[in-house]
C-alpha positions as CSV (number, residue, x, y, z in Angstrom):
1,M,0.0,0.0,0.0
2,S,1.1,3.6,-0.6
3,R,1.4,5.3,2.7
4,M,-0.6,8.6,2.8
5,N,0.3,11.5,4.9
6,G,-1.7,14.6,6.0
7,A,0.3,17.1,4.0
8,G,-1.4,19.1,1.3
9,H,-1.1,17.8,-2.2
10,T,0.3,19.9,-5.1
11,Q,-0.8,19.1,-8.6
12,G,2.4,17.2,-9.1
13,G,1.9,15.4,-5.8
14,Q,-1.6,14.4,-6.8
15,S,-0.4,13.0,-10.1
16,A,2.3,11.0,-8.3
17,Q,-0.2,9.7,-5.7
18,R,-2.6,8.8,-8.5
19,G,0.1,6.8,-10.2
20,N,0.9,5.0,-7.0
21,D,-2.8,4.2,-6.5
22,I,-3.1,2.8,-10.0
23,G,-0.1,0.6,-9.5
24,D,-1.3,-0.7,-6.1
25,F,-4.7,-1.5,-7.5
26,L,-3.3,-3.3,-10.6
27,R,-0.8,-5.3,-8.6
28,A,-3.5,-6.4,-6.1
29,R,-5.9,-7.5,-8.8
30,R,-3.1,-9.2,-10.8
31,G,-2.2,-11.3,-7.8
32,R,-5.8,-12.4,-7.4
33,V,-6.1,-14.1,-10.8
34,A,-5.4,-17.8,-10.9
35,P,-3.3,-18.7,-13.9
36,E,-5.4,-21.8,-14.6
37,S,-8.6,-19.6,-14.9
38,V,-7.2,-17.9,-18.0
39,G,-5.6,-20.9,-19.6
40,L,-2.1,-20.6,-18.2
41,P,-0.1,-23.3,-16.4
42,G,-0.1,-23.0,-12.6
43,G,1.4,-25.3,-10.1
44,P,3.8,-25.0,-7.1
45,R,6.8,-24.0,-9.2
46,R,5.4,-20.5,-9.9
47,R,7.1,-17.9,-7.7
48,V,4.5,-15.2,-8.4
49,R,1.1,-15.2,-6.8
50,G,-1.5,-14.7,-9.6
51,L,-0.3,-13.5,-13.0
52,R,3.1,-12.3,-14.0
53,R,3.2,-8.8,-15.5
54,E,4.1,-10.1,-19.0
55,E,1.2,-12.6,-18.8
56,L,-1.3,-9.9,-18.0
57,A,0.1,-7.6,-20.7
58,Q,-0.3,-10.5,-23.2
59,L,-3.9,-11.2,-22.1
60,A,-4.8,-7.5,-22.4
61,G,-3.1,-7.1,-25.8
62,I,-0.7,-4.3,-24.7
63,S,3.1,-4.1,-24.5
64,V,4.9,-5.3,-21.4
65,D,6.8,-2.0,-21.3
66,Y,3.6,0.0,-21.2
67,Y,2.0,-2.2,-18.5
68,V,5.1,-1.9,-16.4
69,R,4.9,1.9,-16.7
70,L,1.3,1.7,-15.5
71,E,2.2,-0.3,-12.4
72,Q,5.1,1.9,-11.7
73,G,3.0,5.0,-11.9
74,R,4.8,6.5,-14.9
75,A,1.7,6.2,-17.1
76,T,-1.5,7.5,-15.5
77,Q,-3.9,8.1,-18.4
78,P,-4.5,4.9,-20.4
79,S,-7.0,5.0,-23.2
80,P,-10.6,3.6,-22.7
81,D,-9.6,0.6,-24.9
82,V,-6.7,-0.2,-22.7
83,L,-8.8,0.1,-19.5
84,D,-11.4,-2.2,-21.0
85,A,-8.8,-4.7,-22.0
86,L,-7.2,-4.7,-18.6
87,A,-10.6,-5.0,-16.9
88,R,-11.5,-8.0,-19.0
89,A,-8.1,-9.7,-18.4
90,L,-8.3,-9.1,-14.7
91,G,-12.0,-10.1,-14.4
92,L,-13.0,-6.9,-12.7
93,D,-16.6,-6.5,-11.6
94,T,-18.6,-3.3,-12.2
95,A,-17.5,-1.5,-9.0
96,E,-13.8,-2.3,-9.7
97,R,-14.1,-1.2,-13.4
98,R,-15.6,2.1,-12.2
99,H,-12.8,2.5,-9.6
100,L,-10.1,1.9,-12.1
101,A,-11.6,4.5,-14.5
102,T,-11.7,7.0,-11.6
103,L,-8.1,6.4,-10.8
104,T,-7.0,6.9,-14.3
105,S,-9.2,10.0,-15.0
106,A,-7.2,13.0,-16.1
107,E,-9.8,15.3,-14.4
108,Q,-9.4,15.5,-10.6
109,G,-12.2,17.6,-9.1
110,P,-11.8,20.0,-6.2
111,V,-12.2,18.8,-2.7
112,P,-15.9,19.0,-1.9
113,T,-17.7,20.0,1.3
114,A,-20.6,18.2,2.8
115,R,-23.8,20.1,3.3
116,V,-27.1,18.8,4.6
117,S,-29.9,20.9,3.1
118,P,-32.9,21.8,5.2
119,L,-35.1,19.8,2.8
120,L,-32.9,16.6,3.3
121,R,-33.3,17.1,7.1
122,R,-37.1,17.3,6.7
123,I,-37.1,14.2,4.5
124,L,-35.1,12.2,7.1
125,D,-37.4,13.4,9.9
126,G,-40.4,12.6,7.7
127,V,-39.5,9.1,6.9
128,A,-42.3,6.9,8.1
129,E,-42.0,5.5,11.6
130,G,-40.3,2.1,11.5
131,F,-37.8,3.1,8.9
132,P,-34.3,4.0,10.4
133,A,-32.4,6.4,8.1
134,F,-29.1,8.3,8.2
135,A,-26.8,10.1,5.7
136,T,-23.1,9.9,5.1
137,D,-20.6,11.8,3.0
138,H,-17.6,10.5,0.9
139,R,-15.4,10.3,4.1
140,L,-18.1,8.2,5.8
141,D,-18.9,10.9,8.3
142,V,-22.5,10.5,9.5
143,V,-24.0,14.0,8.8
144,A,-27.7,13.5,9.4
145,W,-30.1,11.0,10.8
146,N,-33.7,10.5,12.1
147,G,-34.6,9.3,15.6
148,L,-34.7,5.6,14.8
149,G,-31.6,5.8,12.6
150,A,-29.7,7.2,15.5
151,E,-30.4,4.0,17.5
152,L,-28.7,1.8,14.9
153,L,-25.5,3.9,14.7
154,G,-23.7,2.4,17.7
155,G,-23.6,5.7,19.5
156,L,-22.3,7.8,16.6
157,A,-25.3,10.1,16.9
158,E,-25.0,10.7,20.7
159,P,-25.0,14.5,21.3
160,A,-21.7,14.4,23.3
161,R,-19.8,12.5,20.5
162,R,-17.5,14.7,18.5
163,D,-16.3,12.2,15.9
164,R,-19.1,10.7,13.9
165,N,-17.0,8.8,11.3
166,N,-18.3,5.3,10.5
167,A,-14.9,4.0,9.3
168,R,-13.3,5.0,12.6
169,F,-16.1,3.3,14.5
170,L,-15.8,0.1,12.5
171,F,-12.1,-0.3,12.8
172,L,-11.2,1.5,16.1
173,D,-14.2,1.0,18.4
174,P,-14.5,-2.6,19.9
175,A,-18.3,-2.1,20.1
176,A,-18.5,-2.2,16.3
177,K,-18.3,-5.9,16.1
178,D,-21.2,-6.2,18.5
179,V,-23.3,-3.7,16.5
180,H,-22.4,-5.4,13.2
181,P,-22.6,-9.2,13.5
182,D,-21.4,-9.4,9.9
183,W,-18.5,-7.1,10.6
184,R,-16.1,-8.3,7.9
185,D,-18.7,-7.5,5.2
186,R,-19.3,-4.0,6.6
187,A,-15.6,-3.4,7.0
188,A,-14.9,-4.4,3.3
189,E,-17.7,-2.0,2.2
190,A,-16.2,0.9,4.2
191,V,-12.8,0.3,2.8
192,G,-14.2,0.1,-0.7
193,Q,-16.0,3.5,-0.3
194,L,-12.8,5.1,1.1
195,R,-10.8,3.7,-1.8
196,V,-13.2,5.1,-4.4
197,A,-13.2,8.5,-2.6
198,A,-9.4,8.6,-2.4
199,G,-9.2,8.0,-6.2
200,R,-11.8,10.7,-6.9
201,Y,-10.4,13.3,-4.5
202,P,-6.6,12.8,-4.1
203,G,-6.3,16.4,-2.7
204,D,-8.7,15.8,0.1
205,T,-6.3,16.2,3.1
206,P,-8.8,15.1,5.8
207,L,-9.7,12.0,3.8
208,M,-6.0,11.1,3.3
209,E,-5.4,11.7,7.0
210,L,-8.2,9.4,7.9
211,I,-6.8,6.6,5.7
212,A,-3.3,7.1,7.2
213,E,-4.8,7.0,10.7
214,L,-6.6,3.7,10.0
215,T,-3.6,2.3,8.3
216,A,-1.4,3.0,11.4
217,L,-3.9,1.9,14.0
218,S,-5.8,-1.0,12.5
219,A,-4.2,-4.2,11.2
220,E,-7.6,-5.3,9.9
221,F,-7.9,-2.1,7.9
222,R,-4.4,-2.6,6.4
223,T,-5.2,-6.1,5.4
224,I,-8.4,-5.2,3.6
225,W,-6.9,-2.1,2.0
226,D,-3.8,-4.0,0.8
227,S,-6.1,-6.6,-0.8
228,G,-7.3,-4.0,-3.3
229,E,-10.9,-4.9,-2.7
230,V,-13.6,-2.5,-4.0
231,V,-16.8,-3.8,-2.4
232,M,-19.9,-1.6,-3.0
233,C,-23.3,-2.6,-1.8
234,A,-26.3,-0.4,-2.7
235,A,-29.1,-2.6,-1.5
236,G,-29.8,-5.9,0.2
237,R,-30.0,-7.2,3.8
238,K,-27.9,-6.4,6.8
239,R,-27.8,-7.6,10.4
240,L,-27.6,-5.0,13.2
241,W,-27.6,-5.5,17.0
242,H,-29.4,-3.3,19.4
243,A,-29.5,-3.7,23.2
244,A,-33.3,-3.5,23.4
245,A,-34.0,-5.8,20.4
246,G,-31.1,-8.1,19.9
247,I,-30.0,-8.9,16.3
248,L,-32.2,-7.3,13.7
249,T,-32.2,-8.6,10.1
250,L,-33.1,-5.6,8.0
251,D,-33.6,-4.8,4.3
252,F,-31.8,-1.6,3.2
253,E,-31.5,0.7,0.3
254,T,-29.0,3.5,-0.4
255,L,-30.2,6.7,-2.1
256,H,-27.7,9.1,-3.6
257,V,-28.4,12.8,-3.2
258,P,-26.7,14.7,-6.1
259,A,-24.2,17.4,-5.1
260,A,-24.3,21.1,-5.9
261,P,-21.1,22.6,-7.3
262,G,-18.3,22.4,-4.7
263,E,-20.2,20.0,-2.5
264,T,-20.1,16.3,-2.1
265,G,-23.0,14.1,-2.9
266,L,-24.5,12.4,0.2
267,V,-25.7,8.8,0.6
268,V,-28.9,8.2,2.5
269,H,-29.2,4.8,4.1
270,V,-32.8,3.6,4.7
271,F,-33.6,0.4,6.6
272,G,-36.8,-1.5,7.0
273,A,-38.2,-4.9,8.1
274,E,-40.8,-7.2,6.6
275,E,-44.2,-6.6,8.2
276,G,-44.9,-9.0,11.0
277,S,-41.3,-10.2,11.3
278,E,-39.3,-10.4,14.5
279,A,-37.2,-7.5,13.2
280,A,-40.3,-5.4,12.7
281,R,-41.3,-6.0,16.2
282,G,-37.8,-5.1,17.4
283,L,-37.9,-1.8,15.5
284,A,-41.3,-1.1,17.0
285,R,-39.8,-1.6,20.5
286,I,-36.9,0.8,19.7
287,A,-39.3,3.3,18.2
288,G,-41.3,3.3,21.4
289,M,-38.1,4.1,23.3
290,V,-37.4,7.0,21.0
291,R,-40.9,8.4,21.5
292,A,-40.7,8.1,25.2
293,A,-37.3,9.7,25.5
294,P,-37.3,13.3,26.9
């Protein structure tokens, strides 16, 4: 992994960091491909995990020299055809393809700020009872929530809490593994979101400081980051634990709020339970606690 520090990034520094990130990602993905899966001989005599550089270059139909320059960060703007060929050779999924395209984009936007509009706050507050909801920015800071959503955030919405970053909570707070029974899945999703954000906003000093902090303090974060995973999950089912209801199996959807110029888009996370289910009864108990609170 390329170590990131909290210093500001010049344009040249951003370009160098982008080159490092491209190389890190390609190396991690290259090491994941089993030679046998692409018709190449495997076996214990191979000294390289996954594909060799020259093998990947041949599969993608590009020169070995050009591929080496990509991995070394000396070529940072490959053509769409080269990106497509590499993605096919590496077996990238949709999220990974999108991330590679972001890393190699010549246009790096300004660092955005998060703003929760009054309308979004009213929408969150107006979400029907029984549906927890909260919003996060690209750094995974929790920036808004409704009453029921606050109950599922593991204390991140408590008034006295100064840091509301979900990635810090997942990797640095021991309580996270109680709140999230499927912690490894949630951790991989968080790393994937931070990886995509870092590729899109290489000049975002607070974001780079967050990644550096997690790298220094969490071996689990380092392991997932170094794997090159880009896990993105927009909808499905999650398990969350609450002291008053036990483990809740909830359906969820993520809704993307477009950004105004100079601002970051927000992601609204909405949860619900099947009517009549144990999870629905658990949410009803929690909602009763929220209503009764002073």
